N, C-alpha and C positions, 0 to 999 in steps of 0.2 A: 524452257517453263526449269519449275525451283522442285523439281525430285527432292528436293534433301528431306533429311523429316527434320522438324521443328518445333520450339518447343515454346510450352508456357510454364511460366513459373511464378510459384509469391512469394515472397523476403522477408521478413517482416524487421521493421525498421525501430532505432536505439529510444524514436520517439515517438515510439507503440503502432505506428500511423505499417499498413501491411501493402506493399509492392507491389504489384499486379506489373510482368515485362514477356518480351516473345523476342524469340533470339536461336539462330539456330547454328550457334555455337556455343552451347555454354559453356565450357571450360574459359572462356574468351571472355562471356557478358560477366560471369562470376568477378575473375582478375580485372577488367577493369572499377565494374561495382569497389570491391576490395581496393582497387589504390586510387575510389573515389571517385574519377575522370569517365562515371556513369552519366544516366542519367540527370536531369537535375535534379529530377527532388528528392535523389537519391544520395545527388553532393549536400544538397540539404536537411533529405532526412539519411543522414548511414544507413546504410542493413546492420543486422548485426548478425541473420538468422535466418540461412535460407531453410522452409515451412514447405514445403513444391514441389513439386514439376508432373508432367504433363506432353507426353508429344506427341506431334498430331504428322499426315503423312500430306505434308507440308504447308508454306508458304498461309495460301489465304485462308483458310482454316485454322490458321495458327490465331491468326490475326482474326478474326471475328470470337473465339475465342478468349482472349485483349481484350479483345471493346468488351461482354458480353463481361467478364468478370469484374473491369470499371466499371462499370457503372450499381454492384453487390456496397452491402454495405461491408464490415468490421466482420463484424457475426457470423454474413454468409459466406463470407474466404475463408475465415478465420474452418469454416463446418467443409465450408471444396477443400479446402490441404487439409486437412483431415480423410474427406475420401479420396482425397486421389495416394494419397501417400498406404491406402491398404493397398490401391490398386499397381503402383510405380513408388514401391519405395529406396527412399534414395544410398545406399546404398547399390546401387543397376548405378548408381549416374558417375563422373567422376572425381578425383578426392577432389579438385578444386574447389568444388561445393560444397565441403563439408567447412574452407577452413576460412567462411565469411567471422 
């Protein structure tokens, strides 16, 4: 059973699209995106800014949230990012995150 904290995150890409991802290791995942080796979506739409991050107690709830968020429109994703930022400010997370 995976008891690590997992994170759902939202990235704004240079194309204006919003990418939704999930990971247990934010530093590593952001470094991967930044290096152009992340998901196929972000290789084709390079990320320019981390919008929001929300922690979850385990992989399953994080993946369930990711699936729900991916179904939302861009406007709803942006509103969700604003909501998450109020509860989980980005400065609480590692430095690599703001370096996109």
